[in-house]
SERO-105586 format. One line per field, with one value per residue (C-alpha): residue in three letters; y, z, x; residue number from 0. Coordinates in Angstrom, 3 decimals. Layout:
REM residues N
res c(ALA	...)
Y c(Y	...)
Z c(Z	...)
X c(X	...)
n c(NUM	...)
REM end
This chain:
REM residues 227
res c(UNK	UNK	UNK	UNK	UNK	UNK	UNK	UNK	UNK	UNK	UNK	UNK	UNK	UNK	UNK	UNK	UNK	UNK	UNK	UNK	UNK	UNK	UNK	UNK	UNK	UNK	UNK	UNK	UNK	UNK	UNK	UNK	UNK	UNK	UNK	UNK	UNK	UNK	UNK	UNK	UNK	UNK	UNK	UNK	UNK	UNK	UNK	UNK	UNK	UNK	UNK	UNK	UNK	UNK	UNK	UNK	UNK	UNK	UNK	UNK	UNK	UNK	UNK	UNK	UNK	UNK	UNK	UNK	UNK	UNK	UNK	UNK	UNK	UNK	UNK	UNK	UNK	UNK	UNK	UNK	UNK	UNK	UNK	UNK	UNK	UNK	UNK	UNK	UNK	UNK	UNK	UNK	UNK	UNK	UNK	UNK	UNK	UNK	UNK	UNK	UNK	UNK	UNK	UNK	UNK	UNK	UNK	UNK	UNK	UNK	UNK	UNK	UNK	UNK	UNK	UNK	UNK	UNK	UNK	UNK	UNK	UNK	UNK	UNK	UNK	UNK	UNK	UNK	UNK	UNK	UNK	UNK	UNK	UNK	UNK	UNK	UNK	UNK	UNK	UNK	UNK	UNK	UNK	UNK	UNK	UNK	UNK	UNK	UNK	UNK	UNK	UNK	UNK	UNK	UNK	UNK	UNK	UNK	UNK	UNK	UNK	UNK	UNK	UNK	UNK	UNK	UNK	UNK	UNK	UNK	UNK	UNK	UNK	UNK	UNK	UNK	UNK	UNK	UNK	UNK	UNK	UNK	UNK	UNK	UNK	UNK	UNK	UNK	UNK	UNK	UNK	UNK	UNK	UNK	UNK	UNK	UNK	UNK	UNK	UNK	UNK	UNK	UNK	UNK	UNK	UNK	UNK	UNK	UNK	UNK	UNK	UNK	UNK	UNK	UNK	UNK	UNK	UNK	UNK	UNK	UNK	UNK	UNK	UNK	UNK	UNK	UNK)
Y c(-2.229	0.858	-0.542	-3.650	-1.606	0.583	-2.457	-3.972	-0.755	-0.474	-4.043	-3.430	-0.814	-2.966	-5.978	-3.844	-2.501	-6.017	-7.190	-4.241	-4.838	-8.503	-7.640	-5.080	-7.587	-10.088	-7.472	-6.530	-10.169	-10.604	-7.520	-8.723	-12.092	-10.472	-8.145	-11.043	-12.933	-9.943	-9.472	-13.131	-13.026	-9.906	-11.352	-14.543	-12.636	-10.387	-13.308	-15.139	-12.054	-11.417	-14.970	-14.770	-11.492	-13.012	-15.880	-13.456	-11.497	-14.681	-15.650	-12.264	-12.491	-15.934	-14.715	-11.791	-13.998	-16.507	-13.986	-14.133	-11.219	-8.226	-5.668	-2.650	-2.687	-4.518	-8.228	-9.579	-13.137	-15.243	-18.459	-21.387	-23.663	-22.185	-24.889	-27.201	-24.735	-24.644	-20.935	-18.489	-16.021	-13.204	-13.394	-15.758	-13.940	-10.598	-9.504	-8.784	-5.247	-4.419	-1.676	-2.251	-3.794	-5.711	-9.243	-11.779	-14.802	-17.805	-20.088	-23.580	-24.441	-27.697	-30.327	-30.890	-27.315	-25.344	-21.986	-21.945	-18.543	-18.111	-14.544	-11.598	-8.153	-7.793	-7.651	-9.512	-12.637	-14.461	-18.210	-19.288	-22.528	-25.553	-28.441	-29.678	-28.775	-29.575	-27.851	-25.722	-24.904	-21.263	-19.481	-15.779	-13.514	-9.749	-8.084	-5.022	-4.698	-2.921	-4.939	-7.964	-11.411	-14.414	-17.831	-21.118	-24.429	-27.080	-30.002	-27.825	-25.333	-26.793	-26.517	-22.762	-22.466	-19.483	-16.032	-12.594	-10.128	-6.524	-4.379	-0.748	2.541	3.304	0.177	2.061	4.097	1.011	-0.238	1.742	3.436	4.047	1.947	-0.724	-3.612	-7.110	-7.863	-10.042	-7.174	-4.970	-6.970	-8.376	-11.959	-12.200	-13.823	-10.775	-8.617	-10.957	-10.880	-7.074	-6.997	-9.416	-7.296	-4.147	-5.981	-7.198	-3.650	-2.363	-5.123	-4.436	-0.699	-1.368	-3.875	-1.486	1.328	-0.921	-1.964	1.597	2.832	0.067	-1.485	-5.142	-7.828	-8.724	-12.378	-11.581	-10.761	-7.289	-5.475	-3.189	-4.736)
Z c(-90.089	-88.051	-86.580	-85.307	-83.723	-82.060	-80.647	-79.474	-77.785	-76.105	-74.779	-73.026	-70.539	-69.908	-69.066	-66.897	-65.127	-64.581	-63.267	-60.921	-59.671	-59.071	-57.225	-55.136	-54.212	-53.234	-51.171	-49.568	-48.773	-47.294	-45.168	-43.940	-42.951	-41.194	-39.317	-38.408	-37.141	-35.107	-33.624	-32.744	-31.089	-29.153	-27.957	-26.833	-24.994	-23.326	-22.236	-20.796	-18.986	-17.504	-16.253	-14.586	-12.938	-11.568	-10.016	-8.228	-6.779	-5.434	-3.654	-1.968	-0.730	0.685	2.554	3.949	5.087	6.796	8.908	11.846	14.200	12.449	15.216	14.820	18.430	20.110	20.834	24.394	25.260	27.866	28.860	29.393	32.197	32.556	33.721	34.448	36.830	36.646	35.868	32.993	33.206	33.318	34.143	37.080	39.961	38.752	35.699	32.478	31.360	27.659	25.309	22.641	19.482	21.341	20.149	22.915	21.927	24.191	24.166	25.699	28.009	29.341	28.234	28.343	28.635	26.856	27.009	27.863	27.964	31.177	30.634	28.336	27.545	25.452	21.770	22.150	20.044	21.735	21.307	23.233	22.243	23.774	22.222	24.582	23.346	24.373	24.705	21.705	20.561	20.252	19.701	19.148	19.478	19.091	21.803	20.579	22.952	26.273	29.375	31.432	29.976	32.311	31.188	32.561	31.712	31.796	33.143	35.826	36.763	40.242	40.765	40.250	36.598	35.857	34.533	33.646	30.843	31.198	28.057	29.142	27.401	29.292	30.825	31.784	34.307	36.496	38.114	39.431	41.986	45.653	47.578	50.170	49.425	50.756	53.123	50.599	48.091	50.389	49.654	53.178	54.169	56.148	59.216	59.669	60.202	62.874	64.617	64.590	65.935	68.727	69.652	69.915	71.983	74.328	74.799	75.615	78.175	79.777	80.111	81.698	84.139	85.112	85.664	87.895	89.982	90.432	91.407	93.710	94.889	95.127	95.668	99.241	98.559	98.351	102.076	101.547	100.695	102.929	105.848)
X c(19.734	19.282	16.101	17.931	20.664	18.058	16.227	19.536	20.553	17.167	17.348	20.699	19.406	16.341	18.517	20.743	17.712	16.371	19.721	19.963	16.471	17.274	20.497	18.653	15.995	18.669	20.420	17.125	16.430	19.894	19.511	16.139	17.535	20.454	18.146	15.961	18.963	20.105	16.644	16.452	19.840	18.951	15.654	17.377	20.065	17.545	15.411	18.422	19.653	16.250	15.952	19.362	18.413	15.243	17.193	19.490	16.563	14.986	18.213	18.415	14.847	15.538	18.625	16.668	13.818	16.086	17.949	15.553	14.999	13.535	13.877	16.083	17.317	20.144	20.465	20.584	21.612	19.814	21.577	19.230	20.438	23.951	26.358	23.443	21.757	17.969	17.720	17.538	20.396	19.495	15.795	15.382	17.076	15.735	13.702	15.554	14.673	14.946	13.781	11.093	12.539	15.257	15.963	16.544	18.624	18.100	21.146	20.932	23.865	22.403	19.916	16.151	14.931	12.220	10.448	6.755	5.039	3.058	1.798	2.435	0.943	-2.206	-1.336	1.956	2.462	5.322	4.901	7.989	9.712	8.009	10.012	12.727	16.204	19.765	23.130	24.089	20.573	19.532	16.225	15.537	12.516	12.101	10.016	8.104	5.141	5.643	4.872	5.870	6.528	6.707	7.891	9.208	10.857	8.148	10.261	11.899	9.196	8.730	12.491	12.275	13.283	11.074	11.977	10.636	11.297	10.157	9.921	10.176	10.847	14.045	15.616	18.798	16.821	16.376	13.187	10.275	12.560	11.798	9.333	9.954	12.273	12.480	15.345	17.169	17.092	19.167	22.298	22.689	21.762	18.552	20.198	22.453	19.372	18.097	21.465	21.396	17.849	18.760	21.765	19.664	17.084	19.826	21.129	17.651	17.045	20.442	19.717	16.314	17.775	20.579	18.121	15.995	19.000	20.189	16.739	15.534	18.769	19.615	17.070	16.076	16.889	20.623	20.776	22.195	19.009	16.973	15.026)
n c(0	1	2	3	4	5	6	7	8	9	10	11	12	13	14	15	16	17	18	19	20	21	22	23	24	25	26	27	28	29	30	31	32	33	34	35	36	37	38	39	40	41	42	43	44	45	46	47	48	49	50	51	52	53	54	55	56	57	58	59	60	61	62	63	64	65	66	67	68	69	70	71	72	73	74	75	76	77	78	79	80	81	82	83	84	85	86	87	88	89	90	91	92	93	94	95	96	97	98	99	100	101	102	103	104	105	106	107	108	109	110	111	112	113	114	115	116	117	118	119	120	121	122	123	124	125	126	127	128	129	130	131	132	133	134	135	136	137	138	139	140	141	142	143	144	145	146	147	148	149	150	151	152	153	154	155	156	157	158	159	160	161	162	163	164	165	166	167	168	169	170	171	172	173	174	175	176	177	178	179	180	181	182	183	184	185	186	187	188	189	190	191	192	193	194	195	196	197	198	199	200	201	202	203	204	205	206	207	208	209	210	211	212	213	214	215	216	217	218	219	220	221	222	223	224	225	226)
REM end
């Protein structure tokens, strides 16, 4: 009798231990699954977030690349064929002087014009814009290399549609300074100079003639001269 009770009592802790072990294993398995689920969710979220971030970076790079220009200086506008005139303004009547790094924006104000590079400094890479364009079109280029750039409109070159850009260190200082200038650069029409020269010549001739008359008297052919 006592032996049976002892065996029964011994079997109870063993069963309890087995049950506890089973419950612990189940809890361990549940925790593992939950952790696995959390890890999976975290990995998915991280992957999605990273993908979205990459898309944003690509868009920014595209915007930056499409901006044009690239110089850190100012922007100057040159009108191509203003009001139908066959000129670049400024640039045709006198060279456009700019500092290195300046972006020149060419804006078409009439039709069938282009920009063909005639000459440029060594090391410069200006390609111009040779396709013919019409009113409203614009084209920009940043000039970094010092020197003189000459260009023209191919259909209207013979009509005088040519221009010059000079890239100098200090454009505000003006041109080379000093030196002789052409008459038309003095700000007075050429014919006015000829009128002035003719007037001076007339005064000189008059003085000489008067001096001759006073010195030698009247001509003998007038009938009042000396015999």
